[in-house]
Backbone as CSV, one residue per row, in Angstrom:
resi,resn,N_x,N_y,N_z,CA_x,CA_y,CA_z,C_x,C_y,C_z
1,VAL,38.299,-0.666,-19.691,37.640,0.539,-19.202,36.135,0.162,-18.794
2,PRO,35.749,0.423,-17.652,34.341,0.099,-17.244,33.318,1.008,-17.984
3,LEU,32.136,0.495,-18.151,31.065,1.254,-18.841,30.628,2.363,-17.761
4,LEU,30.538,2.046,-16.542,30.119,2.940,-15.490,31.159,2.933,-14.368
5,SER,31.695,4.033,-14.034,32.626,4.146,-12.940,32.270,5.203,-11.946
6,VAL,32.143,4.865,-10.721,31.694,5.799,-9.671,32.901,5.852,-8.681
7,ARG,33.391,6.959,-8.355,34.496,7.160,-7.471,34.256,8.136,-6.416
8,ASP,34.293,7.712,-5.133,34.192,8.595,-3.925,32.957,9.483,-4.062
9,LEU,31.805,8.866,-4.411,30.570,9.618,-4.512,30.101,10.010,-3.087
10,LYS,29.855,11.313,-2.912,29.282,11.787,-1.666,28.104,12.607,-2.017
11,VAL,27.018,12.520,-1.300,25.809,13.331,-1.438,25.299,13.795,-0.038
12,VAL,25.145,15.101,0.088,24.770,15.705,1.225,23.532,16.636,0.972
13,PHE,22.549,16.614,1.856,21.394,17.373,1.763,21.403,18.408,2.975
14,PRO,21.397,19.752,2.640,21.292,20.724,3.749,19.851,20.670,4.231
15,THR,19.683,20.688,5.582,18.357,20.887,6.199,18.360,21.872,7.178
16,PRO,17.193,22.362,7.755,17.220,23.425,8.744,17.942,22.924,10.005
17,ILE,18.056,21.614,10.219,18.715,21.112,11.509,20.206,20.621,11.183
18,GLY,20.637,20.932,10.027,22.051,20.461,9.717,22.150,19.726,8.401
19,MET,23.343,19.186,8.137,23.562,18.519,6.898,23.294,16.970,7.116
20,VAL,22.586,16.382,6.097,22.320,14.948,6.104,23.272,14.316,5.075
21,HIS,24.128,13.493,5.556,25.152,12.802,4.725,24.486,11.518,4.185
22,ALA,23.869,11.612,2.999,23.156,10.430,2.431,23.924,9.331,1.826
23,VAL,25.130,9.767,1.179,25.994,8.906,0.555,27.385,9.302,0.933
24,ASP,28.183,8.424,1.378,29.585,8.768,1.877,30.611,7.934,1.165
25,ARG,31.279,8.408,0.299,32.382,7.720,-0.411,32.177,6.410,-1.020
26,VAL,31.159,6.373,-1.839,30.844,5.183,-2.551,31.563,5.043,-3.861
27,SER,32.121,3.913,-4.112,32.886,3.644,-5.336,32.586,2.238,-5.951
28,PHE,32.383,2.200,-7.288,32.208,0.867,-7.875,32.386,1.070,-9.414
29,ASP,32.741,-0.047,-10.080,32.725,-0.069,-11.553,31.767,-1.122,-12.001
30,LEU,31.222,-0.846,-13.221,30.278,-1.772,-13.813,30.704,-1.931,-15.341
31,GLU,30.926,-3.175,-15.676,31.279,-3.413,-17.115,30.046,-3.646,-17.936
32,ALA,30.129,-3.385,-19.253,29.083,-3.663,-20.140,28.528,-5.011,-19.918
33,GLY,27.206,-5.222,-19.862,26.648,-6.550,-19.713,26.544,-7.044,-18.323
34,GLN,27.270,-6.373,-17.388,27.245,-6.819,-16.007,26.129,-6.275,-15.203
35,SER,25.672,-6.951,-14.266,24.562,-6.528,-13.358,25.104,-6.383,-11.990
36,MET,24.511,-5.546,-11.207,25.014,-5.332,-9.865,23.873,-4.937,-8.961
37,GLY,23.764,-5.443,-7.814,22.803,-5.082,-6.744,23.424,-4.291,-5.711
38,ILE,22.777,-3.284,-5.223,23.091,-2.486,-4.092,22.227,-2.823,-2.876
39,VAL,22.822,-3.379,-1.857,22.066,-3.873,-0.727,22.462,-3.059,0.459
40,GLY,21.449,-2.743,1.258,21.714,-1.960,2.524,20.293,-1.757,3.247
41,GLU,20.445,-1.327,4.474,19.236,-1.050,5.215,18.574,0.191,4.761
42,SER,17.374,0.367,5.160,16.524,1.553,4.773,17.327,2.844,5.225
43,GLY,17.394,3.804,4.323,18.131,5.001,4.598,19.677,4.998,4.360
44,SER,20.055,3.854,3.824,21.559,3.771,3.640,22.162,4.450,2.447
45,GLY,21.376,5.005,1.537,21.698,5.689,0.408,21.643,5.035,-0.853
46,LYS,20.933,3.841,-0.972,20.842,3.126,-2.211,20.088,3.904,-3.278
47,THR,18.970,4.477,-2.934,18.192,5.193,-3.881,18.845,6.523,-4.207
48,VAL,19.464,7.149,-3.271,20.161,8.458,-3.502,21.300,8.208,-4.549
49,THR,21.932,7.087,-4.377,23.149,6.757,-5.308,22.561,6.534,-6.771
50,ALA,21.485,5.759,-6.865,20.841,5.603,-8.141,20.365,6.847,-8.745
51,LYS,19.662,7.698,-7.915,19.172,9.042,-8.430,20.250,9.921,-8.859
52,THR,21.482,9.820,-8.222,22.543,10.584,-8.652,23.026,10.211,-10.103
53,LEU,23.066,8.909,-10.404,23.494,8.422,-11.641,22.458,8.880,-12.747
54,MET,21.155,8.990,-12.307,20.108,9.365,-13.255,19.876,10.884,-13.422
55,ASN,20.624,11.688,-12.624,20.418,13.166,-12.506,19.028,13.537,-12.088
56,LEU,18.509,12.842,-11.066,17.249,13.045,-10.499,17.183,13.672,-9.077
57,LEU,18.410,14.048,-8.663,18.456,14.589,-7.348,17.859,16.118,-7.340
58,PRO,17.296,16.553,-6.230,16.961,17.954,-6.217,18.025,18.873,-6.374
59,SER,17.888,20.107,-6.754,18.914,21.053,-7.091,19.735,21.399,-5.903
60,TYR,19.219,21.290,-4.731,19.877,21.688,-3.469,20.805,20.587,-2.946
61,ALA,20.826,19.405,-3.577,21.736,18.359,-3.173,23.167,18.753,-3.429
62,LEU,24.057,18.449,-2.527,25.551,18.780,-2.704,26.194,17.405,-3.033
63,VAL,26.696,17.381,-4.238,27.281,16.095,-4.761,28.780,16.307,-5.048
64,ASP,29.577,15.326,-4.618,31.051,15.385,-4.902,31.378,13.956,-5.286
65,GLY,32.577,13.848,-6.041,33.071,12.563,-6.534,32.888,12.604,-7.923
66,SER,33.354,11.442,-8.605,33.221,11.400,-10.085,32.305,10.226,-10.495
67,VAL,31.606,10.482,-11.594,30.726,9.445,-12.166,30.874,9.604,-13.689
68,THR,31.428,8.520,-14.292,31.546,8.510,-15.717,30.828,7.296,-16.291
69,PHE,30.131,7.598,-17.473,29.415,6.598,-18.168,29.956,6.593,-19.601
70,ASP,30.467,5.516,-20.096,30.898,5.331,-21.429,31.881,6.452,-21.748
71,GLY,32.698,6.866,-20.878,33.665,7.967,-21.039,33.217,9.385,-20.807
72,ARG,31.896,9.459,-20.554,31.258,10.879,-20.347,31.137,11.165,-18.830
73,ASP,31.478,12.370,-18.573,31.375,12.750,-17.066,29.957,13.184,-16.881
74,LEU,29.158,12.282,-16.189,27.754,12.569,-15.884,27.507,13.738,-14.942
75,ARG,28.369,13.980,-14.079,28.302,15.150,-13.151,28.398,16.454,-13.900
76,SER,29.345,16.456,-14.850,29.553,17.624,-15.745,28.345,17.895,-16.588
77,LEU,27.770,16.843,-17.207,26.607,17.031,-18.109,25.461,17.557,-17.192
78,ALA,25.253,17.039,-15.971,24.151,17.401,-15.175,24.378,18.892,-14.731
79,ALA,25.637,19.230,-14.443,25.858,20.704,-14.016,25.608,21.613,-15.042
80,GLN,25.888,21.246,-16.354,25.635,22.089,-17.453,24.197,22.083,-17.936
81,ARG,23.372,21.262,-17.185,22.015,21.109,-17.488,21.726,20.569,-18.858
82,LYS,22.677,19.791,-19.413,22.500,19.121,-20.719,21.458,17.994,-20.529
83,THR,20.459,18.031,-21.198,19.403,17.008,-21.077,19.578,16.128,-22.406
84,GLU,20.534,15.259,-22.398,20.720,14.332,-23.458,19.663,13.285,-23.405
85,LYS,18.605,13.411,-24.273,17.565,12.432,-24.288,18.075,10.980,-24.492
86,HIS,19.053,10.849,-25.314,19.515,9.486,-25.681,20.338,8.952,-24.494
87,LEU,20.784,9.763,-23.544,21.584,9.294,-22.433,20.682,8.868,-21.367
88,TRP,20.041,9.835,-20.626,19.186,9.528,-19.533,17.875,9.005,-20.009
89,GLY,17.506,7.809,-19.751,16.216,7.317,-20.208,16.439,6.178,-21.304
90,VAL,17.458,6.241,-22.056,17.710,5.271,-23.119,18.930,4.480,-22.789
91,GLU,20.095,5.132,-22.648,21.369,4.425,-22.448,21.421,4.071,-20.871
92,ILE,20.864,4.925,-20.055,20.836,4.715,-18.606,19.389,4.868,-18.213
93,SER,18.781,3.843,-17.518,17.411,3.835,-17.140,17.367,3.293,-15.709
94,MET,16.281,3.612,-15.069,16.028,3.245,-13.684,14.582,2.627,-13.632
95,VAL,14.499,1.560,-13.019,13.241,0.887,-12.734,12.993,1.048,-11.199
96,PHE,11.958,1.866,-10.939,11.698,2.129,-9.556,11.150,0.894,-8.818
97,GLN,11.412,0.817,-7.551,10.965,-0.341,-6.715,9.417,-0.470,-6.673
98,ASP,8.747,0.633,-6.585,7.226,0.520,-6.491,6.635,1.352,-7.646
99,PRO,6.205,0.600,-8.771,5.768,1.358,-9.929,4.401,2.143,-9.658
100,MET,3.735,1.694,-8.545,2.461,2.384,-8.256,2.735,3.837,-7.860
101,THR,3.931,4.072,-7.337,4.321,5.497,-6.974,4.973,6.115,-8.144
102,SER,5.273,5.455,-9.183,6.004,6.073,-10.354,5.069,6.348,-11.468
103,LEU,3.912,5.694,-11.598,2.954,5.998,-12.606,1.922,6.966,-12.156
104,ASN,1.440,7.796,-13.083,0.413,8.818,-12.726,-0.863,8.009,-12.709
105,PRO,-1.555,8.122,-11.551,-2.882,7.360,-11.400,-3.958,7.735,-12.263
106,VAL,-3.877,8.924,-12.881,-4.983,9.389,-13.700,-4.802,9.238,-15.203
107,LYS,-3.693,8.696,-15.534,-3.375,8.389,-16.989,-3.274,6.940,-17.144
108,LYS,-3.707,6.461,-18.251,-3.614,4.989,-18.592,-2.180,4.559,-18.761
109,VAL,-1.998,3.336,-18.355,-0.521,2.738,-18.475,0.046,2.964,-19.838
110,GLY,-0.699,2.683,-20.884,-0.209,2.739,-22.274,0.227,4.185,-22.606
111,GLU,-0.649,5.145,-22.212,-0.276,6.526,-22.524,1.082,6.934,-21.899
112,GLN,1.355,6.427,-20.645,2.593,6.866,-19.927,3.724,6.181,-20.595
113,ILE,3.658,4.860,-20.949,4.809,4.279,-21.575,4.995,4.818,-22.968
114,ALA,3.970,5.049,-23.778,4.100,5.571,-25.147,4.613,7.030,-25.021
115,GLU,4.323,7.726,-24.033,4.874,9.189,-23.788,6.331,9.121,-23.724
116,SER,6.837,8.139,-23.030,8.345,7.990,-22.774,8.942,7.646,-24.111
117,VAL,8.393,6.668,-24.795,8.903,6.183,-26.087,8.976,7.420,-27.128
118,ARG,7.850,8.113,-27.159,7.850,9.343,-28.107,8.943,10.280,-27.707
119,TYR,9.068,10.606,-26.392,10.013,11.562,-25.970,11.499,11.156,-26.305
120,HIS,11.762,9.913,-25.950,13.248,9.446,-26.086,13.532,9.020,-27.524
121,LEU,12.596,8.402,-28.195,12.922,7.792,-29.535,12.273,8.623,-30.654
122,GLY,11.422,9.558,-30.374,10.810,10.375,-31.471,9.759,9.670,-32.277
123,GLU,9.192,8.646,-31.743,8.101,7.825,-32.526,6.874,8.622,-32.609
124,THR,6.026,8.207,-33.587,4.685,8.739,-33.769,3.785,8.146,-32.670
125,ARG,2.657,8.704,-32.460,1.755,8.172,-31.397,1.439,6.692,-31.633
126,THR,1.109,6.389,-32.827,0.723,4.963,-33.251,1.912,4.043,-33.016
127,ALA,3.092,4.420,-33.523,4.341,3.563,-33.307,4.649,3.413,-31.885
128,ALA,4.588,4.513,-31.060,4.799,4.481,-29.681,4.008,3.576,-28.899
129,ARG,2.654,3.577,-29.224,1.626,2.691,-28.549,1.983,1.324,-28.948
130,ARG,2.294,0.971,-30.144,2.600,-0.322,-30.527,3.864,-0.819,-29.745
131,GLN,4.843,0.047,-29.646,6.073,-0.332,-28.907,5.823,-0.407,-27.387
132,ALA,4.886,0.332,-26.887,4.468,0.204,-25.479,4.021,-1.202,-25.213
133,GLY,3.016,-1.668,-26.161,2.568,-2.997,-26.023,3.576,-4.042,-26.123
134,ASP,4.504,-3.890,-27.080,5.647,-4.783,-27.171,6.507,-4.910,-25.876
135,LEU,6.727,-3.734,-25.266,7.475,-3.692,-23.996,6.796,-4.510,-22.905
136,LEU,5.450,-4.291,-22.773,4.712,-4.997,-21.724,4.811,-6.486,-22.047
137,GLU,4.704,-6.841,-23.238,4.819,-8.347,-23.626,6.247,-8.840,-23.279
138,GLN,7.251,-8.068,-23.501,8.608,-8.485,-23.239,8.808,-8.815,-21.785
139,VAL,8.248,-7.981,-20.968,8.400,-8.258,-19.449,7.433,-9.173,-18.914
140,GLY,6.638,-9.894,-19.704,5.740,-10.951,-19.390,4.385,-10.529,-18.832
141,ILE,3.907,-9.257,-19.186,2.628,-8.900,-18.788,1.556,-9.544,-19.679
142,PRO,0.628,-10.340,-19.100,-0.398,-10.989,-19.986,-1.356,-9.912,-20.570
143,GLU,-1.811,-10.265,-21.714,-2.792,-9.437,-22.385,-2.297,-8.019,-22.535
144,PRO,-1.146,-7.738,-23.075,-0.561,-6.415,-23.068,-1.450,-5.390,-23.727
145,GLY,-2.140,-5.737,-24.824,-3.055,-4.889,-25.544,-4.049,-4.242,-24.566
146,ARG,-4.639,-5.123,-23.669,-5.676,-4.705,-22.741,-5.099,-3.828,-21.679
147,ARG,-3.852,-4.267,-21.194,-3.179,-3.557,-20.109,-2.845,-2.021,-20.509
148,LEU,-2.680,-1.763,-21.778,-2.334,-0.391,-22.301,-3.475,0.532,-21.978
149,ASP,-4.712,0.011,-21.921,-5.927,0.849,-21.734,-6.378,0.873,-20.214
150,GLU,-5.560,0.247,-19.271,-5.907,0.229,-17.935,-5.224,1.297,-17.168
151,TYR,-5.757,1.729,-16.059,-5.114,2.624,-15.154,-4.236,1.812,-14.187
152,PRO,-3.152,2.514,-13.673,-2.229,1.764,-12.726,-2.933,1.006,-11.641
153,HIS,-4.016,1.602,-11.071,-4.657,0.912,-9.903,-5.424,-0.361,-10.359
154,GLN,-5.612,-0.463,-11.717,-6.394,-1.664,-12.189,-5.426,-2.901,-12.351
155,LEU,-4.160,-2.650,-12.336,-3.233,-3.773,-12.498,-3.208,-4.563,-11.125
156,SER,-3.165,-5.861,-11.172,-3.115,-6.690,-10.034,-1.779,-6.560,-9.401
157,GLY,-1.663,-6.879,-8.155,-0.364,-6.786,-7.388,0.849,-7.296,-8.083
158,GLY,0.700,-8.482,-8.678,1.767,-9.075,-9.384,2.170,-8.393,-10.642
159,LEU,1.348,-7.613,-11.248,1.578,-6.902,-12.489,2.254,-5.542,-12.213
160,ARG,2.087,-5.079,-10.999,2.561,-3.739,-10.665,4.006,-3.928,-10.444
């Protein structure tokens, strides 16, 4: 049984000039420990597919097909507005292509990472900050302690 199974996923956005078919009948399986890349030209639906899995689409998006993760129907959970903190953000996460557009420019990097750690794992501020530094170190950010106190625009291009 695959960890993630997507079957006949369709995503349509209604617009004033008609329907935009962003994703049309996408299907794939992903086993535990397996990696997969989705390749396509700009506008081909890669990001919309990923955002569907993360429950990040706008409420007006029309979604059809099935998406199951570890035996749980993600579309059903999203429709019921269940915000399972341990599911989205811990068991399923998304790394956006351009972190500069993902991070709040007026909040320090460490505050933003620690906020997510506190929300999803229930850590204290001190423990969350420590874990934020550990996470930066794990992904190879030099001087992680210093980077925690920097704003996103202060990170060099390679660190972003």
